[in-house]
N, CA, C and O atoms as a Tripos MOL2 file, in Angstrom:
@<TRIPOS>MOLECULE
protein
  124   123    31     0     0
PROTEIN
NO_CHARGES

@<TRIPOS>ATOM
      1 N         164.5370    3.8490   91.8420 N.3       1 MET1
      2 CA        163.2690    4.8120   93.0480 C.3       1 MET1
      3 C         162.1630    3.4840   93.6990 C.2       1 MET1
      4 O         161.3390    3.0140   92.9140 O.2       1 MET1
      5 N         162.2190    2.9980   95.0140 N.am      2 ARG2
      6 CA        161.2580    2.0820   95.0440 C.3       2 ARG2
      7 C         159.7160    2.4850   94.6150 C.2       2 ARG2
      8 O         159.4410    3.5730   94.1090 O.2       2 ARG2
      9 N         158.8750    1.5820   94.8570 N.am      3 VAL3
     10 CA        157.4300    2.0610   94.4910 C.3       3 VAL3
     11 C         156.6690    2.2960   95.8360 C.2       3 VAL3
     12 O         155.4930    2.6540   95.7650 O.2       3 VAL3
     13 N         157.2370    2.1250   97.0150 N.am      4 THR4
     14 CA        156.9850    2.8560   98.2500 C.3       4 THR4
     15 C         157.2270    3.7990   98.9320 C.2       4 THR4
     16 O         156.8010    4.0940  100.0490 O.2       4 THR4
     17 N         158.5560    4.7600   97.6770 N.am      5 MET5
     18 CA        158.9950    6.1320   98.0600 C.3       5 MET5
     19 C         157.7790    7.1070   97.1910 C.2       5 MET5
     20 O         157.0390    8.0550   97.4550 O.2       5 MET5
     21 N         158.0650    6.3020   96.1060 N.am      6 LEU6
     22 CA        156.3070    6.5620   94.7980 C.3       6 LEU6
     23 C         154.9360    6.9890   95.8830 C.2       6 LEU6
     24 O         154.3760    8.0850   95.8920 O.2       6 LEU6
     25 N         154.6370    5.9440   96.6570 N.am      7 ASP7
     26 CA        153.2520    6.0810   97.1520 C.3       7 ASP7
     27 C         153.7920    6.7610   98.4580 C.2       7 ASP7
     28 O         152.8880    6.5960   99.2780 O.2       7 ASP7
     29 N         154.7150    7.3740   98.9970 N.am      8 GLU8
     30 CA        154.3030    7.9330  100.3170 C.3       8 GLU8
     31 C         154.7650    9.6260   99.8010 C.2       8 GLU8
     32 O         154.7900   10.5000  100.6670 O.2       8 GLU8
     33 N         155.1620   10.0170   98.1400 N.am      9 ILE9
     34 CA        154.9950   11.4900   97.7900 C.3       9 ILE9
     35 C         153.4490   11.7410   97.3760 C.2       9 ILE9
     36 O         152.7340   12.6870   97.7090 O.2       9 ILE9
     37 N         153.1830   10.8030   96.6840 N.am     10 LEU10
     38 CA        151.8300   10.7090   96.4990 C.3      10 LEU10
     39 C         150.8530   10.7650   97.5540 C.2      10 LEU10
     40 O         149.7730   11.1960   97.1520 O.2      10 LEU10
     41 N         150.8900   10.4360   98.9020 N.am     11 ASP11
     42 CA        150.2180   10.5330   99.6360 C.3      11 ASP11
     43 C         150.7320   11.3600  100.5280 C.2      11 ASP11
     44 O         150.2400   11.0520  101.6130 O.2      11 ASP11
     45 N         151.6590   12.4870  100.6790 N.am     12 TYR12
     46 CA        152.1810   13.5120  101.1150 C.3      12 TYR12
     47 C         151.5070   14.7150  100.4100 C.2      12 TYR12
     48 O         150.9250   15.6480  100.9620 O.2      12 TYR12
     49 N         151.7210   14.4890   98.9030 N.am     13 MET13
     50 CA        150.7190   15.2550   97.4430 C.3      13 MET13
     51 C         149.7020   15.6710   98.3530 C.2      13 MET13
     52 O         149.5690   16.7740   98.8840 O.2      13 MET13
     53 N         148.8390   14.4080   98.4910 N.am     14 LYS14
     54 CA        147.5840   14.7810   98.8430 C.3      14 LYS14
     55 C         146.9460   15.0740   99.7030 C.2      14 LYS14
     56 O         145.7220   15.1980   99.6620 O.2      14 LYS14
     57 N         147.9800   15.3190  101.0910 N.am     15 PHE15
     58 CA        147.9130   15.5080  102.5360 C.3      15 PHE15
     59 C         147.4280   16.9180  102.1850 C.2      15 PHE15
     60 O         146.5130   17.6600  102.5420 O.2      15 PHE15
     61 N         148.7530   16.9660  101.0700 N.am     16 LEU16
     62 CA        149.1650   19.0300  101.2260 C.3      16 LEU16
     63 C         147.5840   19.4080  100.8250 C.2      16 LEU16
     64 O         146.6440   19.9010  101.4480 O.2      16 LEU16
     65 N         147.7820   18.9160   99.4480 N.am     17 SER17
     66 CA        146.3600   20.0980   98.6470 C.3      17 SER17
     67 C         144.9910   19.6370   99.6060 C.2      17 SER17
     68 O         143.9130   20.2320   99.5980 O.2      17 SER17
     69 N         145.2910   18.5480  100.3420 N.am     18 LEU18
     70 CA        143.3820   18.8900  101.2380 C.3      18 LEU18
     71 C         143.8640   19.8970  102.6810 C.2      18 LEU18
     72 O         143.0280   20.4540  103.3920 O.2      18 LEU18
     73 N         145.2340   19.9690  102.8880 N.am     19 GLN19
     74 CA        145.3360   21.3540  103.6520 C.3      19 GLN19
     75 C         145.3780   22.5900  103.1110 C.2      19 GLN19
     76 O         145.0530   23.4620  103.9180 O.2      19 GLN19
     77 N         145.7160   23.0480  101.8330 N.am     20 VAL20
     78 CA        145.6210   24.1290  101.5800 C.3      20 VAL20
     79 C         144.0890   23.8660  101.2820 C.2      20 VAL20
     80 O         143.5050   24.9440  101.3950 O.2      20 VAL20
     81 N         143.4210   23.0930  101.0260 N.am     21 LYS21
     82 CA        141.7460   23.5910  100.9300 C.3      21 LYS21
     83 C         141.1590   23.5720  102.1390 C.2      21 LYS21
     84 O         139.9970   23.8020  101.8040 O.2      21 LYS21
     85 N         141.1430   23.4760  103.1490 N.am     22 VAL22
     86 CA        140.8460   23.4440  104.1020 C.3      22 VAL22
     87 C         140.8800   25.1900  104.8630 C.2      22 VAL22
     88 O         140.0070   25.9240  105.3250 O.2      22 VAL22
     89 N         142.6120   25.3230  104.6430 N.am     23 ALA23
     90 CA        142.7310   26.4810  104.6240 C.3      23 ALA23
     91 C         142.2790   27.6460  103.6520 C.2      23 ALA23
     92 O         141.8610   28.6380  104.2500 O.2      23 ALA23
     93 N         142.2810   27.7050  102.5650 N.am     24 GLN24
     94 CA        140.7460   28.5950  101.8330 C.3      24 GLN24
     95 C         140.1590   28.4150  102.5110 C.2      24 GLN24
     96 O         140.3590   29.1000  103.5140 O.2      24 GLN24
     97 N         139.1190   27.5240  102.5830 N.am     25 GLU25
     98 CA        137.5560   27.4620  103.2010 C.3      25 GLU25
     99 C         137.7460   28.3490  104.6730 C.2      25 GLU25
    100 O         136.8500   29.0490  105.1430 O.2      25 GLU25
    101 N         139.0110   28.1780  105.2500 N.am     26 GLU26
    102 CA        138.7960   29.0840  106.5290 C.3      26 GLU26
    103 C         139.4560   30.5590  105.9890 C.2      26 GLU26
    104 O         139.5420   31.4540  106.8300 O.2      26 GLU26
    105 N         139.7780   30.7450  105.0300 N.am     27 VAL27
    106 CA        140.0050   32.2870  104.7170 C.3      27 VAL27
    107 C         138.3730   32.6520  104.7640 C.2      27 VAL27
    108 O         137.7420   33.4340  105.4750 O.2      27 VAL27
    109 N         137.9550   31.7140  103.6610 N.am     28 GLU28
    110 CA        136.2520   32.1340  103.0310 C.3      28 GLU28
    111 C         135.4630   32.3900  104.0750 C.2      28 GLU28
    112 O         134.6810   33.3380  104.0020 O.2      28 GLU28
    113 N         135.5420   31.4140  105.4880 N.am     29 ARG29
    114 CA        134.9530   31.6930  105.7640 C.3      29 ARG29
    115 C         135.1830   33.2760  107.0600 C.2      29 ARG29
    116 O         134.1710   33.8260  107.4950 O.2      29 ARG29
    117 N         136.2990   33.6620  107.3920 N.am     30 GLY30
    118 CA        136.9330   34.4570  108.1080 C.3      30 GLY30
    119 C         136.4170   35.8900  107.8540 C.2      30 GLY30
    120 O         136.3000   36.7870  108.6890 O.2      30 GLY30
    121 N         135.9640   35.9490  105.7650 N.am     31 SER31
    122 CA        136.2230   37.1660  105.1760 C.3      31 SER31
    123 C         134.4710   37.1890  105.6170 C.2      31 SER31
    124 O         133.7850   38.1800  105.3680 O.2      31 SER31
@<TRIPOS>BOND
     1     1     2 1
     2     2     3 1
     3     3     4 2
     4     3     5 am
     5     5     6 1
     6     6     7 1
     7     7     8 2
     8     7     9 am
     9     9    10 1
    10    10    11 1
    11    11    12 2
    12    11    13 am
    13    13    14 1
    14    14    15 1
    15    15    16 2
    16    15    17 am
    17    17    18 1
    18    18    19 1
    19    19    20 2
    20    19    21 am
    21    21    22 1
    22    22    23 1
    23    23    24 2
    24    23    25 am
    25    25    26 1
    26    26    27 1
    27    27    28 2
    28    27    29 am
    29    29    30 1
    30    30    31 1
    31    31    32 2
    32    31    33 am
    33    33    34 1
    34    34    35 1
    35    35    36 2
    36    35    37 am
    37    37    38 1
    38    38    39 1
    39    39    40 2
    40    39    41 am
    41    41    42 1
    42    42    43 1
    43    43    44 2
    44    43    45 am
    45    45    46 1
    46    46    47 1
    47    47    48 2
    48    47    49 am
    49    49    50 1
    50    50    51 1
    51    51    52 2
    52    51    53 am
    53    53    54 1
    54    54    55 1
    55    55    56 2
    56    55    57 am
    57    57    58 1
    58    58    59 1
    59    59    60 2
    60    59    61 am
    61    61    62 1
    62    62    63 1
    63    63    64 2
    64    63    65 am
    65    65    66 1
    66    66    67 1
    67    67    68 2
    68    67    69 am
    69    69    70 1
    70    70    71 1
    71    71    72 2
    72    71    73 am
    73    73    74 1
    74    74    75 1
    75    75    76 2
    76    75    77 am
    77    77    78 1
    78    78    79 1
    79    79    80 2
    80    79    81 am
    81    81    82 1
    82    82    83 1
    83    83    84 2
    84    83    85 am
    85    85    86 1
    86    86    87 1
    87    87    88 2
    88    87    89 am
    89    89    90 1
    90    90    91 1
    91    91    92 2
    92    91    93 am
    93    93    94 1
    94    94    95 1
    95    95    96 2
    96    95    97 am
    97    97    98 1
    98    98    99 1
    99    99   100 2
   100    99   101 am
   101   101   102 1
   102   102   103 1
   103   103   104 2
   104   103   105 am
   105   105   106 1
   106   106   107 1
   107   107   108 2
   108   107   109 am
   109   109   110 1
   110   110   111 1
   111   111   112 2
   112   111   113 am
   113   113   114 1
   114   114   115 1
   115   115   116 2
   116   115   117 am
   117   117   118 1
   118   118   119 1
   119   119   120 2
   120   119   121 am
   121   121   122 1
   122   122   123 1
   123   123   124 2
@<TRIPOS>SUBSTRUCTURE
     1 MET1         2 RESIDUE 1 A MET
     2 ARG2         6 RESIDUE 1 A ARG
     3 VAL3        10 RESIDUE 1 A VAL
     4 THR4        14 RESIDUE 1 A THR
     5 MET5        18 RESIDUE 1 A MET
     6 LEU6        22 RESIDUE 1 A LEU
     7 ASP7        26 RESIDUE 1 A ASP
     8 GLU8        30 RESIDUE 1 A GLU
     9 ILE9        34 RESIDUE 1 A ILE
    10 LEU10       38 RESIDUE 1 A LEU
    11 ASP11       42 RESIDUE 1 A ASP
    12 TYR12       46 RESIDUE 1 A TYR
    13 MET13       50 RESIDUE 1 A MET
    14 LYS14       54 RESIDUE 1 A LYS
    15 PHE15       58 RESIDUE 1 A PHE
    16 LEU16       62 RESIDUE 1 A LEU
    17 SER17       66 RESIDUE 1 A SER
    18 LEU18       70 RESIDUE 1 A LEU
    19 GLN19       74 RESIDUE 1 A GLN
    20 VAL20       78 RESIDUE 1 A VAL
    21 LYS21       82 RESIDUE 1 A LYS
    22 VAL22       86 RESIDUE 1 A VAL
    23 ALA23       90 RESIDUE 1 A ALA
    24 GLN24       94 RESIDUE 1 A GLN
    25 GLU25       98 RESIDUE 1 A GLU
    26 GLU26      102 RESIDUE 1 A GLU
    27 VAL27      106 RESIDUE 1 A VAL
    28 GLU28      110 RESIDUE 1 A GLU
    29 ARG29      114 RESIDUE 1 A ARG
    30 GLY30      118 RESIDUE 1 A GLY
    31 SER31      122 RESIDUE 1 A SER
């Protein structure tokens, strides 16, 4: 497995967790 592939996966995981955090904040504001 190439290092670049691993970096891409880590970046994607960071992106997903950021999206989740933003979505949770949206829900909290909406209620």
